[in-house]
C-alpha positions in Angstrom: -11.1 4.7 98.9 -12.7 7.5 101.3 -12.1 6.5 104.7 -15.6 6.0 106.3 -17.7 8.8 107.8 -20.7 8.7 109.9 -22.3 4.8 111.1 -23.6 2.2 109.0 -27.0 2.3 108.8 -27.6 -1.4 110.5 -29.8 -4.2 108.9 -30.2 -2.5 105.5 -29.4 -4.0 102.2 -29.6 -1.5 98.9 -29.1 -3.3 95.6 -28.6 -1.3 92.2 -29.1 -3.2 89.0 -26.6 -2.7 86.0 -25.6 -4.5 82.7 -21.9 -5.0 81.3 -20.6 -7.1 78.7 -19.4 -6.5 74.9 -20.6 -6.0 71.8 -18.5 -6.9 68.5 -18.9 -6.9 64.8 -16.4 -7.8 61.7 -15.8 -5.3 59.5 -17.4 -5.0 56.5 -17.0 -2.4 53.7 -20.9 -1.8 53.4 -22.1 -1.8 57.1 -18.7 -2.1 59.1 -16.0 -0.2 56.9 -12.4 -0.7 58.9 -11.1 3.0 59.6 -7.9 4.1 58.4 -4.8 2.9 60.5 -6.7 0.1 62.3 -4.1 -2.7 61.8 -4.5 -4.8 58.8 -5.3 -8.4 60.9 -8.0 -7.1 63.2 -10.8 -8.8 61.9 -13.8 -6.7 64.5 -14.5 -3.9 66.1 -16.2 -4.0 69.8 -17.0 -2.4 72.7 -16.8 -3.3 76.5 -19.1 -1.2 78.7 -20.9 -1.1 82.0 -24.1 0.7 82.1 -27.4 0.8 84.0 -30.6 -1.0 83.5 -32.2 0.5 80.7 -29.7 3.1 80.4 -30.4 5.1 83.2 -27.8 6.7 85.4 -25.3 5.0 87.7 -23.1 7.6 88.1 -24.2 8.3 92.0 -22.6 4.9 92.9 -20.4 4.2 90.5 -17.1 6.9 90.1 -15.3 5.0 87.5 -14.3 1.7 86.0 -10.8 0.1 84.7 -10.5 -2.3 81.8 -7.6 -4.6 82.0 -7.6 -5.6 78.1 -4.9 -8.5 76.6 -1.8 -7.4 77.3 -1.0 -7.5 73.6 -2.7 -4.2 73.1 -1.5 -1.1 73.3 -2.1 1.0 77.0 -3.8 -2.0 77.7 -5.2 -0.9 81.4 -8.0 1.8 80.5 -9.0 3.6 83.2 -12.7 5.3 82.4 -14.5 8.5 84.7 -18.1 8.8 85.3 -19.8 11.0 83.4 -23.3 11.9 84.9 -25.8 10.1 82.1 -23.8 8.3 80.2 -22.2 4.4 80.3 -18.6 3.5 81.1 -17.6 2.4 77.1 -14.4 1.6 75.9 -14.2 1.0 72.1 -11.4 -1.2 70.4 -10.5 -3.7 67.9 -8.9 -6.7 67.4 -9.2 -10.0 66.0 -8.9 -12.6 69.2 -11.2 -13.5 72.1 -9.7 -13.0 75.6 -11.0 -12.3 79.6 -11.5 -8.5 80.0 -10.8 -7.6 84.0 -13.4 -5.2 84.7 -12.8 -3.1 88.0 -15.4 -1.0 89.7 -14.5 2.1 91.8 -17.8 3.2 93.7 -18.1 7.0 94.6 -16.3 8.7 97.8 -19.5 8.7 100.1 -19.5 4.5 99.7 -16.4 4.1 101.5 -16.2 1.0 99.7 -13.4 -1.2 98.6 -13.0 -1.2 94.7 -14.5 -4.7 93.3 -13.6 -6.6 90.1 -15.9 -8.6 87.4 -14.5 -10.8 84.8 -16.2 -10.9 81.3 -15.1 -13.1 78.0 -15.0 -10.8 74.6 -16.8 -12.9 72.3 -16.0 -11.6 68.7 -17.7 -14.9 66.6 -21.5 -16.5 67.3 -22.0 -18.9 70.2 -25.0 -20.7 71.9 -26.2 -23.6 73.2 -27.6 -24.7 70.7 -27.1 -24.5 66.7 -30.5 -22.3 66.5 -29.0 -19.7 69.0 -25.5 -19.6 67.0 -28.0 -19.2 63.8 -30.1 -16.3 65.2 -26.8 -14.5 66.3 -25.3 -14.5 62.5 -28.6 -13.3 61.2 -28.2 -10.2 63.7 -26.2 -8.1 61.1 -23.4 -10.0 62.5 -23.3 -8.1 65.8 -22.2 -10.6 68.6 -23.9 -9.3 71.8 -22.2 -11.1 75.2 -24.4 -9.0 78.0 -24.6 -9.9 81.8 -27.3 -8.5 84.0 -25.7 -7.9 87.8 -27.2 -6.6 90.8 -24.4 -4.5 93.1 -25.4 -5.0 96.5 -24.3 -2.6 99.2 -24.4 -4.2 102.5 -25.3 -1.7 105.7 -23.8 1.2 103.6 -22.5 4.3 105.6 -25.2 7.0 106.7 -24.0 9.5 104.0 -24.0 6.5 101.2 -27.4 5.4 102.2 -28.6 9.4 101.6 -26.8 9.4 98.4 -28.4 6.0 97.1 -31.9 6.6 99.1 -32.2 10.4 98.0 -34.0 11.4 94.4 -36.1 8.4 93.4 -39.1 8.7 94.7 -41.0 11.3 96.3 -41.7 10.7 99.7 -45.1 9.6 99.2 -43.7 6.2 97.3 -41.1 5.7 99.6 -42.3 2.2 99.8 -41.6 1.6 96.4 -37.4 2.2 97.2 -36.7 -1.0 96.8 -34.4 -1.3 99.7 -33.6 -5.0 100.6 -34.2 -4.5 105.0 -36.4 -5.2 107.7 -36.1 -2.0 108.4 -38.3 1.3 107.1 -37.3 2.0 103.7 -36.3 5.3 102.5 -34.0 7.5 104.1 -35.0 10.6 106.4 -33.2 14.1 106.5 -31.6 16.9 104.5 -31.6 14.7 101.1 -35.0 14.0 101.5 -35.8 17.6 102.2 -34.4 18.6 99.1 -36.0 16.8 96.1 -39.2 16.3 98.2 -42.1 17.1 95.6 -40.0 16.7 92.2 -41.7 14.6 90.1 -39.9 10.9 89.5 -38.0 10.8 86.4 -38.5 7.7 84.4 -36.5 5.9 81.3 -38.3 4.9 78.1 -39.1 1.3 79.5 -40.4 3.0 82.6 -37.3 2.7 85.2 -37.1 5.2 87.6 -33.8 6.8 88.2 -31.8 6.2 91.6 -34.0 3.0 91.6 -33.5 -0.6 91.6 -36.4 -1.2 88.9 -35.9 -2.9 85.9 -38.3 -2.5 83.0 -41.6 -4.9 82.8 -41.0 -6.1 79.1 -38.6 -6.5 77.0 -37.7 -4.3 73.8 -34.8 -3.9 71.2 -31.1 -3.3 72.7 -33.4 -4.5 76.2 -32.9 -8.1 77.1 -33.2 -7.9 80.4 -36.9 -7.2 82.1 -39.6 -8.9 84.3 -40.4 -10.4 81.6 -37.0 -12.2 81.1 -37.1 -12.8 84.5 -40.3 -15.0 84.2 -39.0 -17.0 81.2 -36.3 -17.9 83.0 -37.8 -19.0 86.0 -39.9 -21.3 83.8 -37.0 -22.8 82.6 -35.4 -23.8 85.9 -39.0 -25.5 86.6 -39.3 -27.1 83.9 -35.5 -28.4 84.6 -36.9 -29.3 87.7 -39.4 -31.5 86.7 -36.9 -32.8 84.2 -34.5 -33.9 86.9 -37.2 -35.1 89.5 -38.4 -37.5 86.6 -34.8 -38.3 86.1 -34.2 -39.1 89.3 -37.7 -41.2 90.0 -36.6 -43.2 87.3 -32.9 -44.1 88.7 -34.3 -44.9 91.9 -37.4 -47.2 90.1 -34.0 -48.9 88.5 -32.2 -49.5 91.5 -35.2 -51.0 93.8 -35.7 -53.3 90.6 -31.8 -53.9 90.8 -31.5 -54.7 94.2 -34.7 -56.9 93.8 -33.2 -59.0 91.6 -30.1 -59.0 93.5 -31.5 -60.3 96.6 -33.4 -62.7 94.3 -29.7 -64.1 92.9 -28.6 -64.5 96.8 -31.1 -66.5 97.5 -30.9 -68.8 94.6 -27.3 -68.5 95.1 -27.9 -70.2 99.0 -30.1 -72.8 98.0 -27.8 -74.2 95.6 
């Protein structure tokens, strides 16, 4: 971690969305043949990754990623250095599932300590219902286990604030910078002047580079979007209705039993 430079920008929180997880597929002579030299007992090929939402570049805030695999795997601690515009990827083969420790190292300007995430490698179809498991089996055998996350930078140092807020949008669009703050959005200074007048760069899904945006709708290979968010919100709302119904039902049942208990006590007192 680099020593802090400048002052922290008080009252400001900036977040950046990203995705991490694993994708696995069983070896198959037609669709996924086993490469030469792979141990005989290895049944799957798999990839663990950290990448930007909609594959946008995140190396301006994430410098490197360490993947700590199962100790039985040779060289089980792997460090992947960031390459601009590319995800942090690690390809492997194996036969068993295990927990992967994913350690995030930030760019020097952040002066932030590394943070660790944990992800369970899944090689076999899974789900809450048999239908979900079957849908995964029909996906060409590919087992996708991805997670959406938001990296929050609380009161970043001034140089890092400039890195995070410069270059995503023109100054006329700074209100869309997605800073979680009660202060003014965007940042002034040389960083803004340098990028002034540049056209914002959007991904295929409409996400601006160096922003906190996520796509509006889902598409193949992109399960995280505003559409997904609305589906999850609907599920939570439906679950809340069910919980309230169960609570009311339980309250009525308790009230009936308390009434009956009172009646029995009264009858016992008269006897």
